[in-house]
N, C-alpha and C positions, 0 to 999 in steps of 0.2 A: 579527208575525202570519204564519202560514203560508198559502201559496196552494194547497197540496195538496188541501184539501177542495173547492175550486172544481172541480178536475178530477174528483174522486171523485163529486161530486154529479151531474155530467153523464154519466159512465160508468155509474153505478148507475141513473140515470134512463133511459138508453138501454136497458139490459137490462130494466128494469121496464116500459117501453113495449112492448117486444117480447113479453115473457111475459104482461104484464097484459091485452093485447088477446086472448090466447088464452082467458083465463078470463072476461073480460067484454068483449064486442064494443063497439067505439066508445070504449073508455077511453084508447086510446093518445094521441089529441090532447090530452086533459086531463092525462095524465101528463107529456107533453112540455112543455106550457105551465107546469105547476107546477114541473117540474124547472128550467126556465129562470128562473122567478121566484125559486126558491131560490138559484140561482147568482147572479142579479142582486143579491139582498139580501146575500149573502155578500160580493160585490165592493164593494157600498156600505159595509158595515161595515168592510171592509179599508181603503177609501179614507179613511173617517172616523178610523181608528186611526193613520194615518200621522203620525209625529212627526218626520220628517226629510225633507230634500229628495230627490227621486227624479230629479234631472237626470242622475244616473249610475246604473248598474245596482246594485241592492241585493239580496243573496242572501236568499231567504225559506225555502228548503228545501235541505238537503244530506244525502242518505242514500246509502249504498253500494248499488249495484244489481248489477253484475257484477264481483265482486272480482278474478277472474283477469285481467281486462283493465283494472282500475282505472276502471271506468265508474260514474259517480255519477248518482243522480236529483237533478239540480241545477237549481233554479228560481230566477230572479231577475226583478225588475221595475224599470222606470223609467217616466217619464211617457209615453213612446212606447208601450211595451207595454200599460200600463194603458188608454190611450186606445183602442188597437186592440181590446183585450179587451172594453171597453164597447161599441164598435161591433159586435163579433161577437155579443154577447148580444142587443143590440137587434135586429139583423137575423135572429137566430135566432127571436125572437118573431114578427117579420114573416113569416118562412118558415112557422112553425106556423099563423099566422092565414090566410095566403093558401092553405094546403093544406086548410083545414078543410072546404071544399065541393068542392075540386078532386079530391082523392084519396079513392077509395072501395074500393080493393082492397089486401089485404095491409097493413093499417094499422099493425099492430105492427112489422113489419119495415121499413116506410117510415120511421116515426118513430125507430126504432132507428138507421137510417142517417143521418137528419137530425141527431139529437143527437150521434152519433159524429163526424160531420163538424165540428160546432161544437166539440166537446171537443178533437178533434185540432188544430183551428185555435188554440184557446186555448193548448194545449200548445206549439205552434210559437212563440207570442209569449212564452212563459215559459221555455222550455228554454235553459239556457246550458251544459250539457254537450252538445257538438256531436253526439255519437252519439245522445243522447236527442232532440235537435232532429230528426235524420234519422228517428228512430222516429216522432215525432209527424207529421212531414212525410208519411210513408207512411200513417199512420192517417187523416190528413185526406183523402188522395186516393181511397182505396178506396171509402168510402161514397158519395162524389160520383159515382164511376163507376157504382156500383149504382143510384143515383137516376136517372141518365140511361138506363142500359140497361134497367131494369125499368119505370119509370113515365114514360118519355119519349114522344115522338111517333113518327111513322111510320118515320123513319130512325134510330131511337135506338141501335140496336146499332152501326151504322157510326160514329156520333158518339162513342159510349162507347169503342169500340176505338181510335179516333183519339186521343181524349183520353188514354187509358191509355198508348198507345205513346209519345206526345210526352212525357208527364210521367215515365214510367218510364225512358226513355232519358236524359232530362236529369238525372233523379235519380241514375242510374248515374254520370254525370260528377261529380256532387257527392260521391257515396260514395267514388269513387277519390281525390278531392281530400282528403276527410276522413281517410281511412286514411293517405295520404301525409304529411299534416300531423302526424298522431299519431306516425308513425315518425320524422319529422324531430325532433320534440320529444324522443323517447326517445334519439335519437343525441346530442342536445345535453345533456340533463339526466340521462339514465340510467334513466328509468322512463317508462312510458306515461302520457299525460294527454290527455283529450278536452275539458278545460275551456276555455271561451271566455276566461276570465280568464288562464289559464296561457298560452294561445296568443297573447294580446295582448302579453304581456310577453317572449316568447321572441325571440331574434335571428332575423332573417328574411333569409337569403341571397337576393339578388335573382334569381339564376339559376333558383331553384325557385319563388319566390313568384308570379311572373307567371302561370305555368301552373296553379298551385293556385288562384289567384284566378279564373282563367278557368273552371275546373271549377265553382266556385260560381256565377259569373256566368251561365253557360249555363243552369243549373237555374232561377235566378231570372228570367232573361230570358224563358224559356219561359212561366213562370207569370204574368209581368207583364201581358200578353205583349208582346214587341217584335218588329217586323219584323226578320228573316225567319222567326221561329219562332212565328208567330201563328196559323197557319191552322186549328189545332184549335178556336179560340175561337168563331168564328161558327157552326160546326156544333154544338158542344156547347151553346151558348146556344139555338139554334133548336130543338133536339130535346129539351132538358131540360124537366122540369116547371117550373112557375113558381118554386117554392121552390128548385129546383136552380139556376135562373138568378140568383135573388137571392143565394144563397150564393156562386156563382161570381163574379159581378160585384162584389158588395158586400164579400166577405171574402177569397176565395181569391186574387184578383188582388193584394190588399194584402199577402199573404204574400210575393209576389215582391218587392215594393218594400221590405218590412221586411227580407227577406234581403239585399238589396243594401246597405241601410244598416248592418245589424248585423254582417254577415260580410264582404262585399266591401269596403266603405268603412272600417269600424272595425278589421277584422283586417289588411287589406292596403292601407293608405293609399298607400304609395309605388307599388305595382303598379297600384292603381286610378287614381292620377293619371297614370301613363304610358299607361293605356288610356282616359282620359277623353274624348279627342277622338273615338275610335271610338264609344264609348257615346253621346256627345252627338249624333253624326251619326245613329246608329240611332234615338235618341229623336226627333230632328227629322223623320226619314223616317216614323216611326210616326205622328207628329202629322198630317202632311200626307196620308199614305196612308189612315189611318183615316177622316179627314174626307171625302176623295174617294170612298172606297168606301161610306161611310154614305149619301151622297147618291144613290148608284146603286141602293140596295136597295128592293125592294117588300115584303119581309117585315118587319113591325114589329120583331120580336125581333132579326132579323139587322141591321137598321139600328142599333139600340141597341148591339149587340155590336161593330160596327165603330167606333161612336163611342167605346166604351170603349178600344179600341186607341189612338185619337187622344188621349184624355184621359190615359191612363197614359204616353203618350210624353212629356207635360209632366213627369210624375213622374221618369222616367228622366233627362231633361235636368237637372232641378233637383238631383237627387241627385249627379250627377257634375260639377256646377258648383263644388263645394267652396266654397260661399258661404252665409253665415248666412241671408240673405233667401231664397235659392233653397231651402235646406233646409227652412225654415219653410213656404215655399210648397208644397213636396212633401208635408209632413204634412197641411196643410189640404186640398190637392187630394185626397189619399187619403181623408180623412174625407168631404169633400163628394161625391166621386164614388161612394163607397160608399153614401151616402144617396140621391143622385139616380138612380143607375143601378138600384138596388134598387127604387125607386119606379116608374121607367119600365117595368121588367120586370113589376112588379105590375099596372100599367096594361094591358100587353099580355095578361097572363093574364086580367084582368077582361073585356077586350073579347072574348077568345077564348071565354070562358064564355058570352058573350051571342050571338055570331054564328058561332062555330066556324070562324073564319078569322083568319089573321094578315096577310093580304095587304092592302096599302093600297088597291088598286083595288077591293076589296070593301067598303070603308068610305066614310064621308062623311055629313055632315049630322047627326052624333050630337048636336050642340049643341041641336037642336030638342027632342029627347026627354029629354036628360040634361044639363041646364045646369050642375048642380053638378059632375058628372063632368068636363065640359068646362073649367070654371073651375079646378079643381085640376090638371087636365092641363096647362093653359096655364102655370100657375105652375111646374110641374115641368119643362116644356120650357124655360121661361125660365131656370130655375136651371141646367139641364144645358148650356145654350148660353153660360153665363157672364154673365148679366145682372147689373149692379151691384145690390147689395142681397141677393145670395145668396152662400153660402160659396164656390161654385165660382169666382166672380169674384175673390175675395180670394186663393184659392190660385193661380190662373193668373197673376194680377198679380204676386204676390210671386215666383213661379217665373220669370217673364219678366224682371223687374227684376234678379234675381240672376244669371240666365244671361247677360243682355245685358252685364253688367259684364266678363265674360270671353270670351264667344263671341257677339258682336253679330250675326254673320251667321246663326248658328243660331237665335238668339232672334227675329230679324226674320222668318225663314222660318216659324217656328212660330207667330208672331203672325198670319200670314196665315190660318192654320187657324181662328182665332176667327171670321173672316168665314164660312168654310165651315160651322162649327158652327151659326151663325145660319141659314144657308141650309137645311141639312138639318133643323134644328129646326122652322123655319117650315113646311117641306114636310110634315114628319110631322104637325104639328098641323092644318094646312089639309086634308090628305088625310083625316084622321080625323074632324074635327068640322065642317068647312065644306063647302060645295057641296050638291048635291042629296042629299036624304035617301035612304039605301040601306036602312036598317033603323030600326025603332022599338025602342030599347033602354031598359031600366030604368035609373033613376038609382042613385047609390051607396047601398048598404045600410049599416047601422050598422057591421057588421064591416069593410067597405071604408073607411069613414070612419076607423075605428080604425087601419087599416093606413097610409093615406096622410097623414093630418093630422099625426101626430108627425114624420114625415120632412120634411114641408114646414116645420113650425115650427122644427125644428132647422136646416134650411138657411137660414132667415131669421135666426134668432138668431145663428148663427155668421157670417152675412154682415154683420149690423149691429154685432155685438160680437165681432170676431175675437180680441180680447185674451183671451177665455176660453181659447183654445188657446195663443196666443202667450205669455201670461204664465206658462205651465207651464215655460218655459225649455228647450225642446228644443235640444240642442247637437250631437247626432250626431257625425259625424266631421270637423267643420269647426273 
């Protein structure tokens, strides 16, 4: 069964949302919602039709695209890509729902960019022609830049330009690596190929592979993000509309981790192993640095943004541990962080809609007027800080167990950040919901329940029954 219709549904839906709102005002959110519903139904039908194991990539589509350069429209799936596509569509729904009352201007163009970002992300998870992967990588970035620059907060243009510069410069490194790899393949075989499958089988002279691997690594480390190429993230999150933050934290950061797995680890295993200690050290620094900076923030969204740097540091460490437990921990952490960080940014947006501030010192005592809001927020903070019973705990536990078997010092240092996450999590919740009442706010609406409850339920279900993911048989590059 082909995956091409999944992409077509979203690209056509994006255009329909843009044009449909011109003819009938207010139709764009509904078009976006039903577009994502159609994509989700198609993905469900695809999953039900699977008749073989997807522990390895299976090609679903292969069509000639640019014949002069032998570039194919080549799509393939495995359980990793399917899981991340499902997460992408779910958070796409969340982004539409959270925007329903928040965005009131240029609705058609807004939902066009939102759907285009989701479609580009799905393309990243499907593309196995590496030139096509780069195409979707760019398609994914441009609409996110537009969301920040047009519908963001007071310093949105600075944040959008910073995000664009970081991502484009790092993408240039990847483009150079892609072209170099294609030329090397032509020198060996006699014709150009951009296929991930062909590149995996080719002979890889070590003198070249390390530098090519580094080009890919830089692009994905920026998107993860990892210290020291992380500084775009807090500004982008702080200035983005709530849906932009949901897509950034829940989906786009995962494309960095996916790229590390699919291209750095699986295409260049020897070069990646020689670089593992450096990557492991960067991951450990990111874990500790993100936790420390999160505790120092007064802005709700900025605190969650720095916590994302810390959590994705665990993913970096787990990927480069070359250990089955660590790799499975990385996958679960990616899913759990996508759910919990998206929910926390939704909380920030809901609070901002009520009091028009993100500053913790302008909050306090919300429990008195909004007890259900406070109760769900407590569960989400507990999940994000790795409390047992939630998926985040399973992911970080597996990651640390796997990392400890090879890099015990790094694992021990990163484990200290778990204490830090509890500290900044408690501070976040206490500053927001306890203490003297600063505002009387309304409790959760039906729409807000529909946003938060599915995310919490998934975190609990995957925390109590992690075999739902573990039994898929993720093997990665280990």
